[in-house]
C-alpha positions in Angstrom: 102.0 104.0 64.7 104.2 107.1 64.4 105.3 109.4 67.2 102.5 111.9 66.8 99.8 109.3 66.9 101.4 107.7 69.9 101.8 111.0 71.7 98.1 111.8 71.0 97.0 108.4 72.5 99.1 108.9 75.6 97.6 112.4 76.0 94.1 111.0 75.6 94.6 108.3 78.1 97.1 109.9 80.6 94.5 109.9 83.4 94.5 106.1 83.4 98.3 106.1 83.7 98.2 108.6 86.5 95.6 106.4 88.4 98.0 103.5 88.2 100.8 105.7 89.4 98.7 107.0 92.3 97.8 103.4 93.3 101.4 102.3 93.5 103.3 105.5 94.6 103.1 107.7 97.7 105.2 110.6 96.6 104.7 113.0 93.7 108.3 112.5 92.5 107.8 108.7 92.5 104.5 109.0 90.6 106.2 111.2 88.0 109.1 108.8 87.6 106.7 105.9 87.2 104.6 107.8 84.7 107.7 108.3 82.6 108.7 104.6 83.0 105.3 103.6 81.8 105.3 106.0 78.9 108.7 104.7 77.8 107.6 101.1 78.1 104.5 101.9 76.1 106.7 103.5 73.4 109.0 100.6 73.3 106.1 98.1 73.1 104.0 100.0 70.6 104.9 97.5 67.8 103.3 94.8 69.9 99.9 96.4 69.8 98.1 94.4 67.1 94.6 95.8 67.6 93.2 92.5 68.8 92.2 94.2 72.1 91.2 97.7 73.0 94.1 100.2 73.2 93.3 100.9 76.8 93.4 97.2 77.7 96.9 97.0 76.2 97.9 100.1 78.0 96.6 98.8 81.4 98.6 95.6 81.0 101.8 97.4 80.3 101.2 100.1 82.9 100.4 97.6 85.7 103.3 95.3 84.8 105.7 98.3 84.7 104.4 99.5 88.1 104.7 96.1 89.8 108.2 95.6 88.3 109.2 99.0 89.3 107.9 98.5 92.9 109.8 95.3 93.3 113.0 96.8 91.9 112.9 100.0 94.0 111.2 98.9 97.1 110.8 100.8 99.5 111.3 104.0 97.3 107.9 103.4 95.8 105.2 102.3 98.1 101.4 101.9 98.0 99.4 105.0 98.5 96.3 105.4 100.6 94.4 106.9 97.8 92.0 105.0 95.6 92.1 106.0 91.9 89.8 108.8 90.7 87.5 109.0 93.7 85.4 112.1 94.1 87.2 114.7 96.2 84.3 115.4 98.5 82.6 112.8 100.6 78.9 113.4 101.5 79.4 112.9 105.2 81.8 111.6 107.9 80.3 108.1 107.8 81.0 107.8 104.0 84.5 109.2 104.5 85.1 106.6 107.2 83.9 103.8 104.9 86.1 105.2 102.1 89.2 105.2 104.4 88.5 101.6 105.6 88.2 100.4 102.0 91.3 102.4 100.9 93.3 100.9 103.8 92.1 97.4 103.0 93.1 97.8 99.3 96.6 98.8 100.4 96.9 95.4 102.1 96.1 93.4 99.0 98.9 91.7 97.0 100.0 93.2 93.7 97.8 91.0 91.5 94.7 91.7 93.7 95.4 95.4 93.6 95.7 95.3 89.8 92.5 93.4 89.4 90.5 95.6 91.8 91.8 98.7 90.1 90.7 97.4 86.7 87.3 96.5 88.2 86.9 100.0 89.7 87.8 101.4 86.3 84.8 99.6 84.9 86.6 97.2 82.6 84.7 94.0 81.5 85.9 90.6 82.8 87.3 89.9 79.3 89.3 93.2 79.3 90.6 92.6 82.8 91.6 89.0 81.9 93.4 90.2 78.8 95.2 93.0 80.7 96.4 90.6 83.4 97.1 87.6 81.1 94.6 85.3 82.9 91.4 83.6 81.8 88.1 85.3 82.0 86.7 82.6 84.3 89.7 83.0 86.6 89.1 86.7 86.6 85.6 86.3 87.9 86.6 83.8 90.5 89.6 85.9 91.7 87.5 89.1 91.7 84.8 87.5 93.8 87.4 86.3 96.3 88.9 89.8 96.4 85.5 91.4 97.0 84.8 88.9 99.9 88.2 89.6 101.3 87.7 93.3 101.2 84.2 93.0 102.8 85.8 91.0 105.6 88.6 93.4 106.1 86.3 96.5 106.1 83.8 95.0 108.4 86.3 94.0 111.1 
């Protein structure tokens, strides 16, 4: 893949990278730095993309791993944000806004792997795509996701 093709793919899928950045960073400057780190890591890893999986699955894996590594390396310069990725800007009513805030707060309390998995779930990836992006089995993905959902329900309903 040459530089022009790679740049076009990054442009086409940059919203996904920004969602990961928003999930793991509070400040705009940190999000921009993380975006650049992810783009660099994608460029450095482009030869490893064999086409066995969807390009976006490969991108998610690199983006999430880069975000988690960056978070651990720079903590507390990068911290989790209260925003969930790509949620509609307007809430229909105060009750819905309250539910959204509770869910958002609960997601912030999850560990890195749980955040990554719920992010992929909210993005609409299949269990197979989530498993591949995180390097776990599809069966474990289903089990772990079920536990995360139960955990979030408990946290939100408290």
